[in-house]
N, CA, C and O of each residue as an XYZ file, in Angstrom:
340
protein
N     -49.225     51.086     -4.054
C     -50.617     51.511     -4.136
C     -51.335     51.169     -2.831
O     -51.260     50.039     -2.347
N     -52.016     52.135     -2.281
C     -52.688     51.966     -0.996
C     -54.154     51.606     -1.217
O     -54.852     52.242     -2.006
N     -54.602     50.586     -0.514
C     -56.006     50.203     -0.608
C     -56.815     51.009      0.398
O     -56.282     51.508      1.389
N     -58.089     51.124      0.131
C     -58.970     51.788      1.077
C     -59.585     50.782      2.035
O     -59.712     49.599      1.720
N     -59.960     51.269      3.199
C     -60.705     50.467      4.155
C     -62.094     51.084      4.292
O     -62.274     52.286      4.095
N     -63.056     50.261      4.625
C     -64.430     50.717      4.844
C     -64.711     50.594      6.338
O     -64.502     49.539      6.937
N     -65.188     51.688      6.931
C     -65.516     51.677      8.346
C     -66.912     52.256      8.562
O     -67.477     52.907      7.684
N     -67.445     52.006      9.741
C     -68.706     52.596     10.170
C     -68.385     53.541     11.318
O     -67.633     53.191     12.228
N     -68.955     54.737     11.270
C     -68.762     55.706     12.348
C     -70.113     55.931     13.020
O     -71.067     56.374     12.381
N     -70.186     55.623     14.307
C     -71.398     55.859     15.095
C     -71.325     57.274     15.657
O     -70.317     57.668     16.244
N     -72.392     58.027     15.474
C     -72.433     59.422     15.909
C     -73.360     59.590     17.111
O     -74.438     58.998     17.173
N     -72.915     60.411     18.061
C     -73.714     60.699     19.245
C     -73.725     62.201     19.493
O     -72.866     62.933     19.002
N     -74.707     62.645     20.258
C     -74.798     64.025     20.739
C     -74.601     65.032     19.606
O     -75.318     64.981     18.607
N     -73.644     65.941     19.750
C     -73.467     67.036     18.788
C     -73.179     66.519     17.375
O     -73.619     67.121     16.396
N     -72.453     65.425     17.265
C     -72.150     64.874     15.936
C     -73.423     64.370     15.261
O     -73.642     64.597     14.071
N     -74.246     63.692     16.028
C     -75.505     63.182     15.489
C     -76.430     64.346     15.113
O     -77.084     64.307     14.071
N     -76.483     65.375     15.959
C     -77.327     66.535     15.662
C     -76.852     67.242     14.389
O     -77.669     67.672     13.574
N     -75.543     67.360     14.222
C     -74.987     68.065     13.062
C     -75.234     67.294     11.772
O     -75.659     67.875     10.774
N     -74.975     66.001     11.785
C     -75.132     65.189     10.577
C     -76.576     64.755     10.331
O     -76.910     64.314      9.231
N     -77.436     64.878     11.348
C     -78.837     64.455     11.244
C     -78.957     62.965     10.920
O     -79.878     62.542     10.222
N     -78.016     62.180     11.437
C     -78.082     60.716     11.327
C     -77.228     60.138     12.439
O     -76.432     60.847     13.053
N     -77.395     58.846     12.697
C     -76.652     58.257     13.808
C     -75.468     57.408     13.362
O     -74.771     56.823     14.191
N     -75.244     57.342     12.055
C     -74.148     56.497     11.581
C     -73.695     56.945     10.197
O     -74.503     57.361      9.366
N     -72.390     56.852      9.969
C     -71.810     57.160      8.652
C     -71.013     55.956      8.175
O     -70.409     55.239      8.973
N     -71.018     55.747      6.889
C     -70.105     54.782      6.270
C     -68.992     55.606      5.632
O     -69.268     56.558      4.902
N     -67.751     55.253      5.898
C     -66.631     56.012      5.347
C     -65.630     55.077      4.684
O     -65.423     53.942      5.115
N     -65.026     55.585      3.635
C     -63.935     54.892      2.964
C     -62.686     55.739      3.165
O     -62.667     56.919      2.814
N     -61.648     55.139      3.729
C     -60.406     55.851      4.052
C     -59.211     55.071      3.528
O     -59.298     53.861      3.324
N     -58.099     55.756      3.309
C     -56.882     55.031      2.931
C     -56.466     54.069      4.043
O     -56.658     54.369      5.222
N     -55.900     52.922      3.682
C     -55.417     52.006      4.713
C     -54.380     52.732      5.557
O     -53.737     53.673      5.090
N     -54.220     52.296      6.788
C     -53.320     52.913      7.772
C     -53.857     54.251      8.282
O     -53.107     55.023      8.878
N     -55.136     54.537      8.059
C     -55.741     55.740      8.629
C     -55.958     55.522     10.123
O     -56.140     54.395     10.584
N     -55.935     56.626     10.867
C     -56.131     56.546     12.316
C     -57.506     57.074     12.697
O     -58.224     57.649     11.879
N     -57.845     56.864     13.946
C     -59.091     57.409     14.478
C     -59.081     58.935     14.338
O     -60.109     59.539     14.036
N     -57.930     59.546     14.556
C     -57.797     60.997     14.422
C     -58.140     61.443     12.994
O     -58.747     62.496     12.802
N     -57.751     60.642     11.997
C     -58.071     60.967     10.603
C     -59.588     61.016     10.368
O     -60.078     61.827      9.582
N     -60.314     60.148     11.053
C     -61.774     60.154     10.939
C     -62.317     61.484     11.452
O     -63.146     62.120     10.801
N     -61.839     61.897     12.627
C     -62.298     63.169     13.196
C     -61.925     64.336     12.285
O     -62.717     65.262     12.108
N     -60.728     64.296     11.708
C     -60.309     65.365     10.787
C     -61.283     65.489      9.619
O     -61.676     66.594      9.244
N     -61.663     64.366      9.057
C     -62.568     64.379      7.905
C     -63.942     64.904      8.306
O     -64.572     65.636      7.543
N     -64.404     64.540      9.484
C     -65.701     65.003      9.962
C     -65.681     66.510     10.200
O     -66.647     67.202      9.878
N     -64.582     67.021     10.765
C     -64.474     68.460     11.008
C     -64.305     69.228      9.699
O     -64.781     70.357      9.579
N     -63.638     68.633      8.726
C     -63.532     69.274      7.405
C     -64.911     69.442      6.783
O     -65.199     70.462      6.158
N     -65.754     68.439      6.955
C     -67.098     68.487      6.391
C     -67.964     69.513      7.115
O     -68.730     70.243      6.485
N     -67.838     69.564      8.440
C     -68.610     70.500      9.265
C     -67.658     71.254     10.201
O     -67.477     70.858     11.352
N     -67.048     72.346      9.704
C     -66.090     73.110     10.520
C     -66.668     73.599     11.851
O     -65.909     73.908     12.769
N     -67.974     73.673     11.969
C     -68.586     74.105     13.239
C     -68.276     73.121     14.375
O     -68.434     73.462     15.548
N     -67.838     71.913     14.035
C     -67.516     70.913     15.055
C     -66.101     71.078     15.613
O     -65.722     70.356     16.535
N     -65.325     71.999     15.079
C     -63.940     72.203     15.517
C     -63.830     72.357     17.036
O     -62.897     71.834     17.645
N     -64.769     73.065     17.642
C     -64.684     73.305     19.084
C     -64.809     72.025     19.910
O     -64.491     72.024     21.099
N     -65.262     70.950     19.301
C     -65.404     69.670     20.010
C     -64.174     68.781     19.874
O     -64.088     67.746     20.535
N     -63.220     69.169     19.026
C     -62.048     68.325     18.738
C     -61.341     67.846     20.015
O     -61.149     66.644     20.204
N     -60.960     68.773     20.879
C     -60.154     68.396     22.044
C     -60.971     67.706     23.133
O     -60.402     67.142     24.067
N     -62.278     67.746     23.024
C     -63.139     67.165     24.053
C     -63.625     65.760     23.705
O     -64.179     65.063     24.555
N     -63.420     65.348     22.463
C     -63.972     64.086     21.982
C     -63.070     62.909     22.345
O     -61.853     62.958     22.165
N     -63.691     61.856     22.858
C     -62.983     60.592     23.093
C     -63.384     59.625     21.984
O     -64.351     59.855     21.258
N     -62.629     58.548     21.868
C     -62.817     57.635     20.747
C     -62.964     56.193     21.214
O     -62.366     55.764     22.201
N     -63.780     55.467     20.467
C     -63.896     54.039     20.680
C     -63.798     53.328     19.342
O     -64.267     53.827     18.319
N     -63.180     52.155     19.365
C     -63.146     51.293     18.187
C     -63.569     49.901     18.647
O     -62.966     49.319     19.549
N     -64.601     49.386     18.020
C     -65.101     48.050     18.338
C     -65.345     47.884     19.838
O     -64.940     46.890     20.441
N     -66.014     48.878     20.429
C     -66.441     48.869     21.829
C     -65.299     48.988     22.836
O     -65.477     48.632     24.001
N     -64.133     49.481     22.417
C     -63.007     49.728     23.319
C     -62.594     51.182     23.211
O     -62.487     51.714     22.106
N     -62.356     51.840     24.352
C     -61.781     53.186     24.286
C     -60.383     53.085     23.722
O     -59.629     52.183     24.089
N     -60.023     54.007     22.825
C     -58.705     53.971     22.189
C     -58.128     55.382     22.099
O     -58.876     56.359     22.130
N     -56.793     55.499     21.989
C     -56.183     56.810     21.742
C     -56.380     57.218     20.289
O     -56.611     56.365     19.432
N     -56.291     58.535     20.000
C     -56.556     59.044     18.644
C     -55.623     58.488     17.573
O     -55.986     58.466     16.397
N     -54.439     58.043     17.952
C     -53.489     57.550     16.945
C     -53.711     56.086     16.564
O     -52.947     55.530     15.775
N     -54.752     55.457     17.120
C     -55.057     54.060     16.803
C     -55.321     53.895     15.308
O     -56.130     54.614     14.722
N     -54.626     52.937     14.709
C     -54.781     52.647     13.274
C     -56.008     51.765     13.067
O     -56.216     50.787     13.785
N     -56.802     52.125     12.086
C     -58.037     51.403     11.807
C     -57.828     50.268     10.811
O     -56.910     50.294      9.991
N     -58.697     49.283     10.904
C     -58.690     48.161      9.970
C     -60.041     48.092      9.273
O     -61.042     48.612      9.768
N     -60.050     47.450      8.130
C     -61.289     47.313      7.361
C     -62.387     46.715      8.234
O     -62.174     45.722      8.929
N     -63.568     47.337      8.188
C     -64.712     46.814      8.927
C     -64.841     47.320     10.345
O     -65.808     46.978     11.026
N     -63.896     48.125     10.817
C     -63.966     48.635     12.188
C     -65.190     49.523     12.380
O     -65.683     50.151     11.443
N     -65.665     49.554     13.626
C     -66.729     50.467     14.015
C     -66.121     51.507     14.949
O     -65.623     51.177     16.026
N     -66.167     52.758     14.525
C     -65.594     53.854     15.288
C     -66.721     54.632     15.947
O     -67.760     54.888     15.338
N     -66.496     55.003     17.207
C     -67.467     55.810     17.939
C     -66.795     57.105     18.347
O     -65.710     57.089     18.929
N     -67.429     58.225     18.048
C     -66.969     59.528     18.513
C     -67.812     59.884     19.739
O     -69.041     59.933     19.671
N     -67.137     60.130     20.847
C     -67.831     60.331     22.106
C     -67.556     61.732     22.645
O     -66.560     61.953     23.335
N     -68.447     62.682     22.327
C     -68.292     64.025     22.881
C     -68.774     64.018     24.330
O     -69.477     63.096     24.744
N     -68.402     65.039     25.103
C     -68.936     65.104     26.462
C     -70.444     65.304     26.418
O     -70.970     65.997     25.547
N     -71.124     64.684     27.371
C     -72.574     64.857     27.446
C     -72.919     65.350     28.843
O     -72.298     64.948     29.827
N     -73.899     66.212     28.917
C     -74.333     66.733     30.213
C     -75.240     65.717     30.889
O     -76.218     65.243     30.311
N     -74.892     65.400     32.113
C     -75.748     64.504     32.891
C     -76.784     65.322     33.630
O     -76.694     66.548     33.698
N     -77.767     64.637     34.183
C     -78.752     65.428     34.876
C     -79.494     64.695     35.857
O     -80.367     65.258     36.519
């Protein structure tokens, strides 16, 4: 039997605009990856699909690859490209 983990997802730019909030609380199966978080977000809002390949990830203030396994209580950040000016 697999336990769930609870994580916080910080949203920026297009993700924040789409969800109309700056943070989500998510419950995922243990051994879920950062990529799984993005999959769930895109399932909820398919319009975000075009951002999939452009998004970078952070966990607990560290840049990480998409296959990084999450632990209970982690803070995940989805970092889409932003236009500077």
